[in-house]
N, C-alpha and C positions, 0 to 999 in steps of 0.2 A: 108441413115437410115438402109439398110440393110447389109452394110458393117462393121458396128461399133461392133455387137456381135461376129462376125468372129475374129476381130482384138484383142479383149479381150480375147478369148479362147487361140489364138497363143501365145499371153504374158504370161499366165497362164502356158501353156506347157512348154515355154521357162525357166519359174522361176522353174518349178518341175525339169528338167533337171539339172539346175544349181546347186539346192539344193543336188539333187542325186549324182551330180559330187562330190561336196565338202565333202559329208559323206563318199563316196568311198575314197577320198584322206586322209582323216582323220584315217580311218580304217587301210589305207595302211600304213601310217607313224606310227601310235600307233602298228602295226603289228612287223614294221622294228625295233622299240625300244625296243620291248618286246623280239624279236629275238636277239638283241644286248645283252639285260640285261640277258636273260635265256641262250643264247647259247655262248656268248662271252667268258664266262668262260672257256669253253672248247678249244676255239681258242687261242694257245700260242701266247703272245705278245713279240718282240724281244725288248731286254733289252742289255744293258751293263753292266759288272759285275766286281768288282775288290775285290780282297781279302782285309781283315784288316790286316794290316802290323804293326811291330813295327819298328820304326825309332831312331836313336841315339839321335837326338835332334830335338825339336819342338819350335821354336821362335814365341810369338805372337806380332803383329806389328800394330801401330795406324799411319796412313798415314794423312797428313795436308799439306797446303801449306802456304806461308809466304813470307816475305822479309827480307834481309840482313840489319842490322843496327849496327851502332857504339854502344859499351857499354855506351860511354860518349860522349855526343854531346851539343853544345850550341849554341843557336841562340843569335847572337850580336844585341843588340838594343840600341837606345841612351835614355838618360834621358832629354836632352835639345834639343830644335830646333835649326839649324842653317845651314848654307850651308857648304858644305865638302869642304875643301881647300887642304887636302892631302889624298891620298888614296895609299899608297905603296904596297899594296899586290894584287895579282890577284887569280883567281880561280884556285885551284891546288897546291898553293904553301904552304909548309911546314912551319909552325910558332912554336915558342917556347913560353912558359908561359912568359907574360910581353912585349913580342914585340909589338911596333905601329901599330895598323890596320887602323886606321882613325883618322883625325884631323878635327875638326869642327871650323869655325871662332869664337874666342874667344872674340872679341873686346867689344859686348855687356854685356858679363858677367865680363869683367874687369871693365866697367863702373858702373856695379852694385856693384862690390866689392867696389870701390871707395865710392859710395854712403853710403854702409853700413859702411866704417871705420868712415866716418865722423859723421853717427848717432851715432855710437858707443863712440866716442871722447866725444859727447855733453852729452851722457847719463851718461858716467862715471864722467865728470866734474861735473852734477847736483847731481850725488850720493855722489861726494867729499863735495859739499857745503851742502848736506843734514847732512853730518857726522858733518860739523863744526857748524851747527845749534843745532845739539844735544849737542854738548860739551857746546856751548854757554847757553843753556837751563839748563844744569847741574849746570853751573857755578853760573846762577841766582837762582837756586834752593838753592844752598848751601849758597848764600849770604842772602836770606830770612829767611833760618834756622838760620844762626848767628843773624840776627835781632830779632828773635822770642826769642832767648836766651839772648841777649842783653836786650830786652825789659822785661824779666821776672826778670833780675838783677834789673834794674832800679825799676820795681814795688816792688821787696821786699825791696830795700832800703827806698822807699815810705813809705811802712807799717811800716818799723822801726822808720822814722823820725817822722811819725803821732803818734805813740804810746808815742814817747818821748815827742813830743809837747802837748799832751792830757795830760800826767802825769805833767809836767812843769805847765801846766795852772792849774790843780788842786790845787797844792801846794801854786801857786800865789794867786789863789783864797782865799784859806784859811788864807794866809798872809793878804790879802787886807782886807778880813772882819775883822781881828784884827787890823788893823790899822798899821801893820808891815810895809808895803810897799807902794809906792806911787800909786796913779791911773795911772800914766804913765806905771810903771813898768809892771801892771796887763794887760793893754792894749796891750803891746808889746808881751806878752806871748798869750794873745788871738788872736792876727793876726797872729803870727807864726804857731798856730795851725790850723788856717783855711787856710793858704797857704800851710800847708803840706796836708791837705785834699783834696785840688785842684789838688795839685802837684800827689796825689795817683789816683786821677780820670783819670788824664792824662796818667800816666804809665799804666793804665789798658786798656785804649782805644789804646795806642801805640801797646800792645800785641795782642789785636784782629786784628788790622790793620796787624801786622807782620804774624799773622796766615792765613789770607785771601791772603795776597801776596803769602805766601808759597804754599797754594792749588792752586793758580792759576800757580805758577811755576810748579808744579807737572803735571796739564794738559799740559802745553807748552811742557814739557820734553817728554810726550807721544805722543803728536802730531809731535814733530820732529823725533822720532824714527820711527812713521809710515810713515812719508814723506820719511825718509832714507830708510827704507825698500822698499817702492815703487820705488825709484830712483835706489835702487839695482836690482830690478826684470826688470826694464826698461833697464838697463844697461847689465844684463844677456841676456835679448831678444834679443838686440842689436848685442851681442857678437854671439849668435847661429845664428843669421840671416846671419852674416858675415861668420861663419864657414860653413853654408849651402853654401852660393855663392861661397866660396873658393873651396868647394868640387865641386861643379858645374863646376868650371872653370877648376879644374883639369880633370873633365869629358869631357871637349871637346877635349882631347886627349884619344881616346879609345885604350885600350891595351887588347892582348889575356889573357882570365883567365885561358887557358890551353894550352898545346902543343898539336899539331895535325895538320890535313890538311885541308884547306878551301875548303870545298865542295859546297859552294854555294856563290855568290856574287851578291846582288840585286840592287846595287847603284852604279854610277859612279861619277868621280870628277866633282864636280861643281853643283851636285845634293841637294837638301835640305834635310837633316834628321828630321824625325818627330818622337817625342817620341811615344812609344806603348802603347796601351789599353791592360792591362792585357797581353794576349799572341796573340795579332793581327799579323797573318803571314805578313800583308803588311808593318808592321814597322820594320820586320827583315831587318837587313843591311848585315849581314854575318852569314855564318853557318860553323863552326869548329866541327870537329869530331876526335877524339881520335881513330884512327885505329890499335892501339896495342892490343885491345880487341875487337873482332868482336862476334855479337850474330845474331842469326836467330829469328825473332819473327814470330810464326806460329800461324794459327788459327784452333784450333782441335773441332771439332763437340761435341754438348752436349752427345750424346750417347757413346762418346770415353773418354771423359774427366776424368771419373771416374777410369779409368785404368791407368791413366798418374800418375806418383809419381816423386817426386824431386830426381834426382840421375840417372834415367833412361838414357840410351846411346841412342844416336840418329845418323843416318846416314842421311846427307843433301847432297842433289845434286842441284847446282845453275845452273839455265838455260843457263847462259853465260859460264858455265863451265861444259858441260855435260859429260866430261871424268874423272872428277874430284869428288871422293866423299869423302866428308869431315865428319869428328867424331866429335860429341859434346855430352853435358850433360844437361839435363834439369835443370835449376837454378830457374826459377820461373813459377808459376802456377797461373793464374788469378781466382780470387774468384768470379767475377761477369762477365756475358756476355758481349762480347763487342758490339753486336747489340741488347741491352736491349730496351724493348718497342716497338720491331716490331713483325709482325706475321710470320716473316721468322725463320728457323731453327737457334737455338742459337748457337754461337760459343765462345770459350774461347781462351783468349791470353796465349801462353806457350812461355817462353823465354829459348832460348838454346845457351850454350856458347860453340863456335867452340875452338876446342882444338889446332888447327894448321892452322889458316886461312892463304891462299897465300896473298900475298901483292897486288895482282890486284884486290881483292875484293873492292866493293865500296857501301856504303849504298845506298838502294833502288832497289837491284837486286832481281829478284823473285828467289824463291827456292822450292822445294819439300823436306819434310822430312818423315822419317820414325822411330817412336819412339818405340825402343824395350821395351814393357810393362811386358814381362813375358818370362822365357824360362824353359823348361823341358828337362829332359834325358830320354831315354829309354821308350817310351810312345807308346800306342796303337793308330794308325790314320786312318780316312777314308777320302775320298774327301769330301768337304764341301757341293758338289752338291748332295751327297746321302741324306742329312737330309730333312725329310719331318715333317708335322703336320698332326696327325689324331685323330680324337675322339675315345677314350676308353671308356670301362665301368669300374666302380670303386665299391668295396663292401663298407659296412659300415665303415671299417677300412682304405678306402682310398686304398686298393691292386687292381691291374689291373687285371680284370676278361678276358678281351679280347677286340679286336678291335671292332669298330660299323662297321657293313658291310650294303650295299644296301638292304640286304635281312630283314633288321629290321628298317634301317632308309635311305631312299632315297635321298642320299645326291646328290648335285648338285655343277658341276665343274664351274670353272669361266667363261666357255662361254653357260653353262647352260646345257652342255650335262650330262646324267647320268652315275655314276660310277658303273662299273662291279660288280656283286655280286660274293662272294666267294662260293667255291663249298659246297655241302651239307655234304660231308664226311671230314670236316676240323678235323683235330687231335688236333688243339689248344684248351684252355680253351674257352668256349662260355658260355655267360650268359643263363641262363636258361629262364623260361617263364616270361612273364610280362617285357620285355626289355625296354619298354618305361618307366617304373617305376623306371629302374635303374639310378644311377647317372652317368652322361657323363661329359667327361672333355677331352680338347685337349691336347695331348702330343707330345713331339718332339721323334721321332724315325726313322729308316731305315727299308727298305726292304732287307730280306736276300733271297737268292736263295737256296731252300732245293734240296737234290738229287733227288727228284721225280719232279723236274722242277716247285714246286709251290712257289710263293712269299709268304713270312710271313712278317707281320709288327712287329717289335720289338721295344719297347721304349728303348732308350738309355739315359745316363747322359754323358754330354758332359764338356770337360774342355777347356783349351786356345785354340785360334784358329791361326792356320798360315795364310800363303798366300792363300794357296790351299786346306789344310788340317786342319783338328780338332781333337783334343784329345777326345778318347772315355774313360771315367772314369769307366763306368759301363754298361753292355748289351749286350757287343760282345766278342768274344775270337779271338785270332790271327787265321788267315787263313779263318774265315768266309766269305761266299761269299756275297758281299754287292752290291745292284743294285745300280747303279750311274746315269743311264739315259736310253734313251734320256729324256729332260726334259717333253715333252708333254706325253710320256708314263708315265713316273715316277707321274705327276701330276695327272693322273687319276686311277693309280694302286690302286687296293685294295686288302687286305689280301685274300688269297687263289687263286688269278688268276694264270692261267699257264703262264709260261714266257719259253723263250728260248734264251740263250746267244748269241750275235753276237760281232765280233770285231768292231772296229773304222771305218772300211769300209763296214759293212753292212753284211758281210759274217757270217755265222753261226759258232759259235764254237764246234768242236766234243768233246766229252767227253772222 
């Protein structure tokens, strides 16, 4: 019971010492940082300096990788299934257009052709019979038409005979009533009139019958024509089937569509050739490439493709031929990315036509290419490593007032270290009061070393980019001392810092 209060006091005492130690440590670190911020500007930093120079020629290039491909390449596939009975070519053989590449067993196709020939013969015979039926129907139609006309003649004759009989009967009746003729003569005239009337009725019925028969013959002719048309269509279908089978029979012998080199042979004698579905690579029997025209298919990053234009000259280096630099020209630029739909960086296909390809080139060889996208003469340049990005103040018109320094904006580096402040006596244009209300913007520029060993940030306008140098369009003059490194110092350097120029070995450069 007596030991507990003493233990609690000991723990509280240790806690107070720990808190005191932490506070002292914070004060020391803060003092160190403040010393770095306030006194670092007076401690010269070692930098590398190079003058702005003028070069006779600056070339902008885009680098990319890809493969060598033949300009014209054909995958040979079959349209029919069958056993390969002849394969006279080997991989690496040179073939001419029309040369035999593969023969597939044609027996099944020959049987199909004979069956199609028989079907065509039957269809043509049926079509010929249909034409005969059409002709017969037309003949019957003509006969029925003649019967109509003949019946009409008989009808007219019957009408004339009836009128004459009726007239004769009327005269005989008058004579009979006056007792000038005998009853027998009157009865003869009356009988003749009735006979002519009955005969006329028969003629009228014959005309109607002939017309009905004529209508039936018209329908028969139309039916015969329809049957003949159907027979003709069946005959044409049978002929088309025969032509298709004959074409497939010819295709049991596969010939080369182009002249070139057999770069791939995927089948052997006795294997079964299977027709391909669309561009199924498993159905490819042979691949022929015309190696008289060779291209490099390269993949250019989306950030560089906007600088590539048709006709740009290209230097191509094939991995298999490291000592031979090949010349080429850009002949095709893809409009859509190759890896569309992925989250990776987008690449675009660019086709380069090689000017004088050596005969040892083969499709599929890896290559590196440098596309000359631009070239200028007599330009000011600086090392690319000298370019930095800094915030500057802008006035309402967008004119640069001066760089943002840690005195007004405690910027942080990528590692969290504070960037050193510029000296108070800076002669550069500085924004006046209320800097936080001024507009800030990141600008590209360089640090130049003044005669008083002060680093000054100067925004620049750049042009084309070479391998290690970049064109300066505006902001620098020839001979200006540009700070190029080291990278760690340049990354943290601020406007107004004191610097001293050193050589690449680290020794100070004397003025």
